Structures are given as C-alpha cells and as structure tokens.
PyMOL Python script that loads the backbone (N, CA, C, O; Angstrom):
from pymol import cmd

cmd.read_pdbstr("""\
ATOM      1  N   MET A   1       0.852  -1.166   0.001  1.00  0.00           N
ATOM      2  CA  MET A   1       0.006   0.006   0.003  1.00  0.00           C
ATOM      3  C   MET A   1       0.894   1.233   0.002  1.00  0.00           C
ATOM      4  O   MET A   1       1.903   1.262   0.706  1.00  0.00           O
ATOM      5  N   LYS A   2       0.540   2.245  -0.771  1.00  0.00           N
ATOM      6  CA  LYS A   2       1.339   3.485  -0.817  1.00  0.00           C
ATOM      7  C   LYS A   2       0.581   4.623  -0.159  1.00  0.00           C
ATOM      8  O   LYS A   2      -0.648   4.695  -0.200  1.00  0.00           O
ATOM      9  N   LYS A   3       1.356   5.509   0.450  1.00  0.00           N
ATOM     10  CA  LYS A   3       0.755   6.683   1.109  1.00  0.00           C
ATOM     11  C   LYS A   3       1.727   7.842   1.016  1.00  0.00           C
ATOM     12  O   LYS A   3       2.935   7.666   1.174  1.00  0.00           O
ATOM     13  N   VAL A   4       1.197   9.023   0.758  1.00  0.00           N
ATOM     14  CA  VAL A   4       1.988  10.252   0.793  1.00  0.00           C
ATOM     15  C   VAL A   4       1.649  10.974   2.087  1.00  0.00           C
ATOM     16  O   VAL A   4       0.485  11.243   2.384  1.00  0.00           O
ATOM     17  N   ILE A   5       2.691  11.282   2.850  1.00  0.00           N
ATOM     18  CA  ILE A   5       2.525  11.924   4.163  1.00  0.00           C
ATOM     19  C   ILE A   5       3.236  13.263   4.144  1.00  0.00           C
ATOM     20  O   ILE A   5       4.417  13.341   3.805  1.00  0.00           O
ATOM     21  N   LYS A   6       2.525  14.309   4.505  1.00  0.00           N
ATOM     22  CA  LYS A   6       3.105  15.638   4.604  1.00  0.00           C
ATOM     23  C   LYS A   6       3.933  15.710   5.885  1.00  0.00           C
ATOM     24  O   LYS A   6       3.471  15.325   6.959  1.00  0.00           O
ATOM     25  N   VAL A   7       5.176  16.215   5.753  1.00  0.00           N
ATOM     26  CA  VAL A   7       6.052  16.367   6.907  1.00  0.00           C
ATOM     27  C   VAL A   7       6.355  17.858   7.059  1.00  0.00           C
ATOM     28  O   VAL A   7       7.106  18.427   6.267  1.00  0.00           O
ATOM     29  N   ASN A   8       5.776  18.477   8.063  1.00  0.00           N
ATOM     30  CA  ASN A   8       6.007  19.898   8.315  1.00  0.00           C
ATOM     31  C   ASN A   8       7.253  20.101   9.159  1.00  0.00           C
ATOM     32  O   ASN A   8       7.583  19.271  10.006  1.00  0.00           O
ATOM     33  N   ASN A   9       7.938  21.201   8.924  1.00  0.00           N
ATOM     34  CA  ASN A   9       9.100  21.650   9.701  1.00  0.00           C
ATOM     35  C   ASN A   9      10.371  20.835   9.478  1.00  0.00           C
ATOM     36  O   ASN A   9      11.293  20.925  10.289  1.00  0.00           O
ATOM     37  N   ILE A  10      10.451  20.054   8.423  1.00  0.00           N
ATOM     38  CA  ILE A  10      11.679  19.355   8.084  1.00  0.00           C
ATOM     39  C   ILE A  10      12.400  20.265   7.100  1.00  0.00           C
ATOM     40  O   ILE A  10      11.858  20.604   6.049  1.00  0.00           O
ATOM     41  N   ASP A  11      13.623  20.659   7.441  1.00  0.00           N
ATOM     42  CA  ASP A  11      14.243  21.721   6.663  1.00  0.00           C
ATOM     43  C   ASP A  11      15.685  21.449   6.228  1.00  0.00           C
ATOM     44  O   ASP A  11      16.411  22.377   5.872  1.00  0.00           O
ATOM     45  N   CYS A  12      16.100  20.180   6.255  1.00  0.00           N
ATOM     46  CA  CYS A  12      17.443  19.922   5.771  1.00  0.00           C
ATOM     47  C   CYS A  12      17.537  18.524   5.169  1.00  0.00           C
ATOM     48  O   CYS A  12      16.854  17.598   5.607  1.00  0.00           O
ATOM     49  N   ALA A  13      18.385  18.385   4.170  1.00  0.00           N
ATOM     50  CA  ALA A  13      18.535  17.135   3.449  1.00  0.00           C
ATOM     51  C   ALA A  13      19.066  16.026   4.358  1.00  0.00           C
ATOM     52  O   ALA A  13      18.656  14.872   4.235  1.00  0.00           O
ATOM     53  N   VAL A  14      19.968  16.371   5.260  1.00  0.00           N
ATOM     54  CA  VAL A  14      20.532  15.354   6.168  1.00  0.00           C
ATOM     55  C   VAL A  14      19.454  14.826   7.091  1.00  0.00           C
ATOM     56  O   VAL A  14      19.385  13.621   7.331  1.00  0.00           O
ATOM     57  N   CYS A  15      18.612  15.703   7.614  1.00  0.00           N
ATOM     58  CA  CYS A  15      17.506  15.291   8.471  1.00  0.00           C
ATOM     59  C   CYS A  15      16.560  14.361   7.721  1.00  0.00           C
ATOM     60  O   CYS A  15      16.124  13.334   8.241  1.00  0.00           O
ATOM     61  N   ALA A  16      16.255  14.748   6.481  1.00  0.00           N
ATOM     62  CA  ALA A  16      15.372  13.928   5.655  1.00  0.00           C
ATOM     63  C   ALA A  16      15.959  12.532   5.424  1.00  0.00           C
ATOM     64  O   ALA A  16      15.247  11.532   5.507  1.00  0.00           O
ATOM     65  N   LYS A  17      17.250  12.475   5.137  1.00  0.00           N
ATOM     66  CA  LYS A  17      17.920  11.205   4.900  1.00  0.00           C
ATOM     67  C   LYS A  17      17.954  10.357   6.176  1.00  0.00           C
ATOM     68  O   LYS A  17      17.760   9.143   6.117  1.00  0.00           O
ATOM     69  N   ASN A  18      18.198  10.992   7.327  1.00  0.00           N
ATOM     70  CA  ASN A  18      18.203  10.267   8.585  1.00  0.00           C
ATOM     71  C   ASN A  18      16.824   9.674   8.886  1.00  0.00           C
ATOM     72  O   ASN A  18      16.718   8.527   9.321  1.00  0.00           O
ATOM     73  N   LEU A  19      15.779  10.454   8.655  1.00  0.00           N
ATOM     74  CA  LEU A  19      14.402   9.947   8.858  1.00  0.00           C
ATOM     75  C   LEU A  19      14.128   8.809   7.887  1.00  0.00           C
ATOM     76  O   LEU A  19      13.586   7.774   8.272  1.00  0.00           O
ATOM     77  N   GLU A  20      14.500   9.001   6.638  1.00  0.00           N
ATOM     78  CA  GLU A  20      14.306   7.968   5.620  1.00  0.00           C
ATOM     79  C   GLU A  20      14.985   6.656   6.016  1.00  0.00           C
ATOM     80  O   GLU A  20      14.390   5.583   5.908  1.00  0.00           O
ATOM     81  N   ASN A  21      16.213   6.750   6.466  1.00  0.00           N
ATOM     82  CA  ASN A  21      16.960   5.558   6.871  1.00  0.00           C
ATOM     83  C   ASN A  21      16.331   4.857   8.056  1.00  0.00           C
ATOM     84  O   ASN A  21      16.270   3.628   8.097  1.00  0.00           O
ATOM     85  N   ALA A  22      15.858   5.643   9.033  1.00  0.00           N
ATOM     86  CA  ALA A  22      15.219   5.057  10.214  1.00  0.00           C
ATOM     87  C   ALA A  22      13.927   4.369   9.861  1.00  0.00           C
ATOM     88  O   ALA A  22      13.663   3.273  10.357  1.00  0.00           O
ATOM     89  N   VAL A  23      13.118   4.972   9.025  1.00  0.00           N
ATOM     90  CA  VAL A  23      11.834   4.397   8.652  1.00  0.00           C
ATOM     91  C   VAL A  23      12.033   3.161   7.757  1.00  0.00           C
ATOM     92  O   VAL A  23      11.280   2.192   7.853  1.00  0.00           O
ATOM     93  N   ALA A  24      13.052   3.207   6.888  1.00  0.00           N
ATOM     94  CA  ALA A  24      13.308   2.088   5.985  1.00  0.00           C
ATOM     95  C   ALA A  24      13.616   0.789   6.731  1.00  0.00           C
ATOM     96  O   ALA A  24      13.379  -0.301   6.210  1.00  0.00           O
ATOM     97  N   LYS A  25      14.144   0.908   7.953  1.00  0.00           N
ATOM     98  CA  LYS A  25      14.478  -0.272   8.745  1.00  0.00           C
ATOM     99  C   LYS A  25      13.310  -0.867   9.518  1.00  0.00           C
ATOM    100  O   LYS A  25      13.433  -1.937  10.115  1.00  0.00           O
ATOM    101  N   MET A  26      12.177  -0.171   9.505  1.00  0.00           N
ATOM    102  CA  MET A  26      11.035  -0.610  10.294  1.00  0.00           C
ATOM    103  C   MET A  26      10.312  -1.789   9.647  1.00  0.00           C
ATOM    104  O   MET A  26      10.221  -1.905   8.425  1.00  0.00           O
ATOM    105  N   TYR A  27       9.805  -2.654  10.517  1.00  0.00           N
ATOM    106  CA  TYR A  27       9.012  -3.790  10.051  1.00  0.00           C
ATOM    107  C   TYR A  27       7.792  -3.271   9.291  1.00  0.00           C
ATOM    108  O   TYR A  27       7.091  -2.373   9.757  1.00  0.00           O
ATOM    109  N   GLY A  28       7.554  -3.848   8.122  1.00  0.00           N
ATOM    110  CA  GLY A  28       6.372  -3.512   7.320  1.00  0.00           C
ATOM    111  C   GLY A  28       6.644  -2.481   6.249  1.00  0.00           C
ATOM    112  O   GLY A  28       5.779  -2.246   5.405  1.00  0.00           O
ATOM    113  N   VAL A  29       7.804  -1.855   6.244  1.00  0.00           N
ATOM    114  CA  VAL A  29       8.121  -0.838   5.232  1.00  0.00           C
ATOM    115  C   VAL A  29       8.759  -1.515   4.038  1.00  0.00           C
ATOM    116  O   VAL A  29       9.777  -2.195   4.164  1.00  0.00           O
ATOM    117  N   LYS A  30       8.149  -1.322   2.871  1.00  0.00           N
ATOM    118  CA  LYS A  30       8.699  -1.854   1.625  1.00  0.00           C
ATOM    119  C   LYS A  30       9.689  -0.869   1.034  1.00  0.00           C
ATOM    120  O   LYS A  30      10.781  -1.250   0.613  1.00  0.00           O
ATOM    121  N   SER A  31       9.299   0.417   1.003  1.00  0.00           N
ATOM    122  CA  SER A  31      10.185   1.480   0.540  1.00  0.00           C
ATOM    123  C   SER A  31       9.720   2.813   1.115  1.00  0.00           C
ATOM    124  O   SER A  31       8.551   2.991   1.457  1.00  0.00           O
ATOM    125  N   VAL A  32      10.666   3.743   1.213  1.00  0.00           N
ATOM    126  CA  VAL A  32      10.340   5.057   1.712  1.00  0.00           C
ATOM    127  C   VAL A  32      11.252   6.097   1.064  1.00  0.00           C
ATOM    128  O   VAL A  32      12.430   5.838   0.814  1.00  0.00           O
ATOM    129  N   SER A  33      10.701   7.250   0.803  1.00  0.00           N
ATOM    130  CA  SER A  33      11.468   8.353   0.257  1.00  0.00           C
ATOM    131  C   SER A  33      10.992   9.629   0.956  1.00  0.00           C
ATOM    132  O   SER A  33       9.795   9.908   1.013  1.00  0.00           O
ATOM    133  N   VAL A  34      11.944  10.395   1.483  1.00  0.00           N
ATOM    134  CA  VAL A  34      11.609  11.650   2.159  1.00  0.00           C
ATOM    135  C   VAL A  34      12.227  12.800   1.364  1.00  0.00           C
ATOM    136  O   VAL A  34      13.434  12.827   1.123  1.00  0.00           O
ATOM    137  N   ASN A  35      11.392  13.735   0.967  1.00  0.00           N
ATOM    138  CA  ASN A  35      11.826  14.900   0.189  1.00  0.00           C
ATOM    139  C   ASN A  35      11.607  16.145   1.047  1.00  0.00           C
ATOM    140  O   ASN A  35      10.473  16.588   1.232  1.00  0.00           O
ATOM    141  N   PHE A  36      12.703  16.707   1.572  1.00  0.00           N
ATOM    142  CA  PHE A  36      12.547  17.855   2.484  1.00  0.00           C
ATOM    143  C   PHE A  36      12.104  19.095   1.747  1.00  0.00           C
ATOM    144  O   PHE A  36      11.426  19.945   2.324  1.00  0.00           O
ATOM    145  N   MET A  37      12.475  19.221   0.476  1.00  0.00           N
ATOM    146  CA  MET A  37      12.064  20.412  -0.306  1.00  0.00           C
ATOM    147  C   MET A  37      10.539  20.431  -0.488  1.00  0.00           C
ATOM    148  O   MET A  37       9.909  21.485  -0.397  1.00  0.00           O
ATOM    149  N   ALA A  38       9.967  19.277  -0.741  1.00  0.00           N
ATOM    150  CA  ALA A  38       8.524  19.170  -0.930  1.00  0.00           C
ATOM    151  C   ALA A  38       7.811  18.992   0.419  1.00  0.00           C
ATOM    152  O   ALA A  38       6.598  19.176   0.524  1.00  0.00           O
ATOM    153  N   GLY A  39       8.588  18.631   1.439  1.00  0.00           N
ATOM    154  CA  GLY A  39       8.007  18.389   2.767  1.00  0.00           C
ATOM    155  C   GLY A  39       7.095  17.176   2.776  1.00  0.00           C
ATOM    156  O   GLY A  39       6.011  17.211   3.358  1.00  0.00           O
ATOM    157  N   LYS A  40       7.540  16.086   2.119  1.00  0.00           N
ATOM    158  CA  LYS A  40       6.682  14.907   2.114  1.00  0.00           C
ATOM    159  C   LYS A  40       7.495  13.617   2.155  1.00  0.00           C
ATOM    160  O   LYS A  40       8.665  13.552   1.779  1.00  0.00           O
ATOM    161  N   MET A  41       6.797  12.608   2.633  1.00  0.00           N
ATOM    162  CA  MET A  41       7.329  11.256   2.696  1.00  0.00           C
ATOM    163  C   MET A  41       6.427  10.380   1.834  1.00  0.00           C
ATOM    164  O   MET A  41       5.204  10.409   1.970  1.00  0.00           O
ATOM    165  N   ILE A  42       7.041   9.602   0.948  1.00  0.00           N
ATOM    166  CA  ILE A  42       6.290   8.641   0.154  1.00  0.00           C
ATOM    167  C   ILE A  42       6.624   7.281   0.720  1.00  0.00           C
ATOM    168  O   ILE A  42       7.782   6.862   0.733  1.00  0.00           O
ATOM    169  N   LEU A  43       5.602   6.600   1.185  1.00  0.00           N
ATOM    170  CA  LEU A  43       5.781   5.365   1.933  1.00  0.00           C
ATOM    171  C   LEU A  43       5.040   4.234   1.238  1.00  0.00           C
ATOM    172  O   LEU A  43       3.853   4.359   0.934  1.00  0.00           O
ATOM    173  N   ASP A  44       5.721   3.150   0.990  1.00  0.00           N
ATOM    174  CA  ASP A  44       5.107   1.915   0.485  1.00  0.00           C
ATOM    175  C   ASP A  44       5.249   0.903   1.616  1.00  0.00           C
ATOM    176  O   ASP A  44       6.362   0.601   2.046  1.00  0.00           O
ATOM    177  N   TYR A  45       4.143   0.388   2.092  1.00  0.00           N
ATOM    178  CA  TYR A  45       4.182  -0.454   3.292  1.00  0.00           C
ATOM    179  C   TYR A  45       3.181  -1.587   3.217  1.00  0.00           C
ATOM    180  O   TYR A  45       2.250  -1.574   2.412  1.00  0.00           O
ATOM    181  N   ASP A  46       3.394  -2.551   4.063  1.00  0.00           N
ATOM    182  CA  ASP A  46       2.514  -3.723   4.213  1.00  0.00           C
ATOM    183  C   ASP A  46       1.413  -3.336   5.188  1.00  0.00           C
ATOM    184  O   ASP A  46       1.703  -2.941   6.317  1.00  0.00           O
ATOM    185  N   ASP A  47       0.157  -3.440   4.775  1.00  0.00           N
ATOM    186  CA  ASP A  47      -0.913  -3.013   5.661  1.00  0.00           C
ATOM    187  C   ASP A  47      -1.073  -3.900   6.882  1.00  0.00           C
ATOM    188  O   ASP A  47      -1.878  -3.581   7.757  1.00  0.00           O
ATOM    189  N   ALA A  48      -0.353  -4.981   6.973  1.00  0.00           N
ATOM    190  CA  ALA A  48      -0.381  -5.839   8.170  1.00  0.00           C
ATOM    191  C   ALA A  48       0.417  -5.197   9.340  1.00  0.00           C
ATOM    192  O   ALA A  48       0.271  -5.606  10.492  1.00  0.00           O
ATOM    193  N   ALA A  49       1.239  -4.214   9.029  1.00  0.00           N
ATOM    194  CA  ALA A  49       2.011  -3.516  10.067  1.00  0.00           C
ATOM    195  C   ALA A  49       1.132  -2.447  10.679  1.00  0.00           C
ATOM    196  O   ALA A  49       1.222  -1.270  10.330  1.00  0.00           O
ATOM    197  N   THR A  50       0.281  -2.875  11.596  1.00  0.00           N
ATOM    198  CA  THR A  50      -0.774  -2.020  12.136  1.00  0.00           C
ATOM    199  C   THR A  50      -0.279  -0.817  12.950  1.00  0.00           C
ATOM    200  O   THR A  50      -0.938   0.222  12.978  1.00  0.00           O
ATOM    201  N   ASP A  51       0.857  -0.949  13.600  1.00  0.00           N
ATOM    202  CA  ASP A  51       1.328   0.166  14.442  1.00  0.00           C
ATOM    203  C   ASP A  51       2.428   0.966  13.749  1.00  0.00           C
ATOM    204  O   ASP A  51       3.141   1.724  14.407  1.00  0.00           O
ATOM    205  N   LEU A  52       2.575   0.813  12.459  1.00  0.00           N
ATOM    206  CA  LEU A  52       3.672   1.460  11.735  1.00  0.00           C
ATOM    207  C   LEU A  52       3.665   2.977  11.896  1.00  0.00           C
ATOM    208  O   LEU A  52       4.714   3.571  12.145  1.00  0.00           O
ATOM    209  N   PHE A  53       2.509   3.610  11.758  1.00  0.00           N
ATOM    210  CA  PHE A  53       2.454   5.062  11.820  1.00  0.00           C
ATOM    211  C   PHE A  53       2.804   5.587  13.215  1.00  0.00           C
ATOM    212  O   PHE A  53       3.420   6.645  13.346  1.00  0.00           O
ATOM    213  N   ASP A  54       2.417   4.861  14.238  1.00  0.00           N
ATOM    214  CA  ASP A  54       2.799   5.244  15.600  1.00  0.00           C
ATOM    215  C   ASP A  54       4.305   5.143  15.776  1.00  0.00           C
ATOM    216  O   ASP A  54       4.926   6.006  16.397  1.00  0.00           O
ATOM    217  N   ARG A  55       4.900   4.062  15.214  1.00  0.00           N
ATOM    218  CA  ARG A  55       6.372   3.903  15.298  1.00  0.00           C
ATOM    219  C   ARG A  55       7.099   4.995  14.539  1.00  0.00           C
ATOM    220  O   ARG A  55       8.135   5.485  14.989  1.00  0.00           O
ATOM    221  N   ILE A  56       6.560   5.380  13.385  1.00  0.00           N
ATOM    222  CA  ILE A  56       7.185   6.442  12.591  1.00  0.00           C
ATOM    223  C   ILE A  56       7.163   7.747  13.393  1.00  0.00           C
ATOM    224  O   ILE A  56       8.188   8.417  13.517  1.00  0.00           O
ATOM    225  N   LYS A  57       5.994   8.108  13.939  1.00  0.00           N
ATOM    226  CA  LYS A  57       5.886   9.356  14.713  1.00  0.00           C
ATOM    227  C   LYS A  57       6.805   9.342  15.928  1.00  0.00           C
ATOM    228  O   LYS A  57       7.469  10.337  16.218  1.00  0.00           O
ATOM    229  N   LYS A  58       6.845   8.224  16.634  1.00  0.00           N
ATOM    230  CA  LYS A  58       7.675   8.129  17.835  1.00  0.00           C
ATOM    231  C   LYS A  58       9.164   8.284  17.496  1.00  0.00           C
ATOM    232  O   LYS A  58       9.896   9.007  18.173  1.00  0.00           O
ATOM    233  N   THR A  59       9.592   7.595  16.443  1.00  0.00           N
ATOM    234  CA  THR A  59      10.993   7.694  16.014  1.00  0.00           C
ATOM    235  C   THR A  59      11.313   9.101  15.572  1.00  0.00           C
ATOM    236  O   THR A  59      12.347   9.650  15.953  1.00  0.00           O
ATOM    237  N   ALA A  60      10.440   9.698  14.770  1.00  0.00           N
ATOM    238  CA  ALA A  60      10.694  11.043  14.274  1.00  0.00           C
ATOM    239  C   ALA A  60      10.760  12.068  15.393  1.00  0.00           C
ATOM    240  O   ALA A  60      11.612  12.956  15.389  1.00  0.00           O
ATOM    241  N   LYS A  61       9.849  11.937  16.354  1.00  0.00           N
ATOM    242  CA  LYS A  61       9.847  12.880  17.499  1.00  0.00           C
ATOM    243  C   LYS A  61      11.120  12.758  18.302  1.00  0.00           C
ATOM    244  O   LYS A  61      11.593  13.750  18.857  1.00  0.00           O
ATOM    245  N   SER A  62      11.699  11.545  18.382  1.00  0.00           N
ATOM    246  CA  SER A  62      12.960  11.403  19.101  1.00  0.00           C
ATOM    247  C   SER A  62      14.130  12.038  18.343  1.00  0.00           C
ATOM    248  O   SER A  62      15.142  12.413  18.935  1.00  0.00           O
ATOM    249  N   MET A  63      13.971  12.149  17.037  1.00  0.00           N
ATOM    250  CA  MET A  63      15.010  12.765  16.204  1.00  0.00           C
ATOM    251  C   MET A  63      14.868  14.290  16.191  1.00  0.00           C
ATOM    252  O   MET A  63      15.857  15.015  16.304  1.00  0.00           O
ATOM    253  N   GLU A  64      13.611  14.771  16.049  1.00  0.00           N
ATOM    254  CA  GLU A  64      13.338  16.185  15.968  1.00  0.00           C
ATOM    255  C   GLU A  64      11.901  16.447  16.437  1.00  0.00           C
ATOM    256  O   GLU A  64      10.943  16.155  15.720  1.00  0.00           O
ATOM    257  N   PRO A  65      11.763  16.998  17.644  1.00  0.00           N
ATOM    258  CA  PRO A  65      10.423  17.185  18.213  1.00  0.00           C
ATOM    259  C   PRO A  65       9.499  18.117  17.435  1.00  0.00           C
ATOM    260  O   PRO A  65       8.281  18.036  17.598  1.00  0.00           O
ATOM    261  N   ASP A  66      10.037  18.997  16.596  1.00  0.00           N
ATOM    262  CA  ASP A  66       9.205  19.957  15.856  1.00  0.00           C
ATOM    263  C   ASP A  66       8.583  19.395  14.594  1.00  0.00           C
ATOM    264  O   ASP A  66       7.725  20.051  14.003  1.00  0.00           O
ATOM    265  N   TRP A  67       8.981  18.205  14.154  1.00  0.00           N
ATOM    266  CA  TRP A  67       8.374  17.659  12.938  1.00  0.00           C
ATOM    267  C   TRP A  67       6.919  17.281  13.230  1.00  0.00           C
ATOM    268  O   TRP A  67       6.579  16.737  14.280  1.00  0.00           O
ATOM    269  N   GLU A  68       6.079  17.604  12.237  1.00  0.00           N
ATOM    270  CA  GLU A  68       4.658  17.266  12.330  1.00  0.00           C
ATOM    271  C   GLU A  68       4.277  16.450  11.112  1.00  0.00           C
ATOM    272  O   GLU A  68       4.744  16.732  10.008  1.00  0.00           O
ATOM    273  N   PHE A  69       3.449  15.458  11.289  1.00  0.00           N
ATOM    274  CA  PHE A  69       3.030  14.610  10.198  1.00  0.00           C
ATOM    275  C   PHE A  69       1.552  14.794   9.948  1.00  0.00           C
ATOM    276  O   PHE A  69       0.741  14.719  10.871  1.00  0.00           O
ATOM    277  N   VAL A  70       1.199  15.035   8.687  1.00  0.00           N
ATOM    278  CA  VAL A  70      -0.196  15.228   8.287  1.00  0.00           C
ATOM    279  C   VAL A  70      -0.558  14.052   7.391  1.00  0.00           C
ATOM    280  O   VAL A  70       0.116  13.797   6.393  1.00  0.00           O
ATOM    281  N   GLY A  71      -1.591  13.356   7.735  1.00  0.00           N
ATOM    282  CA  GLY A  71      -2.040  12.251   6.904  1.00  0.00           C
ATOM    283  C   GLY A  71      -1.783  10.880   7.515  1.00  0.00           C
ATOM    284  O   GLY A  71      -2.057   9.854   6.893  1.00  0.00           O
ATOM    285  N   ILE A  72      -1.257  10.869   8.735  1.00  0.00           N
ATOM    286  CA  ILE A  72      -1.099   9.571   9.422  1.00  0.00           C
ATOM    287  C   ILE A  72      -1.706   9.692  10.804  1.00  0.00           C
ATOM    288  O   ILE A  72      -1.694   8.729  11.570  1.00  0.00           O
TER     289      ILE A  72
END
""", "prot")
cmd.dss("prot")
cmd.show_as("cartoon", "prot")
cmd.util.cbc("prot")
cmd.orient("prot")
C-alpha cells in the first residue's frame, strides 16, 4: 500500500535522509522516500504492520520534536 505523508518543519537534506533511513528499517516498510524540499514522505508499506504510523511518529519525534506529520 502506498501513502503520501506531509512532513512539516523538516528543513534539511541530512535530516530527511536520517528519517528515511530510520523508517526504511522498520518492520512492514517496503520502501520510503523523504523529500525535504517538498516536505513529504512517500511510503510503500505492508498493511499488516498495524502500528507502523505510531512507530514512525515516535521515532521522528525522538530525532526532531518539531516535525509534524499530516495524513497519518
């Protein structure tokens, strides 16, 4: 399943890459791409991973508390 998620307040390529790498390692993620210029994450995931979005938010908040996710 694919989903586009708006990521507010992400403002650097290194941060985007770090988030992308962290999410890519999560159970249920098939592929992920984070574009800081567009402020979005494109996520392809297995819908059986029921708590994936909670894990993404928790991981992201530990990396940068100001990031906000719209659409999850």
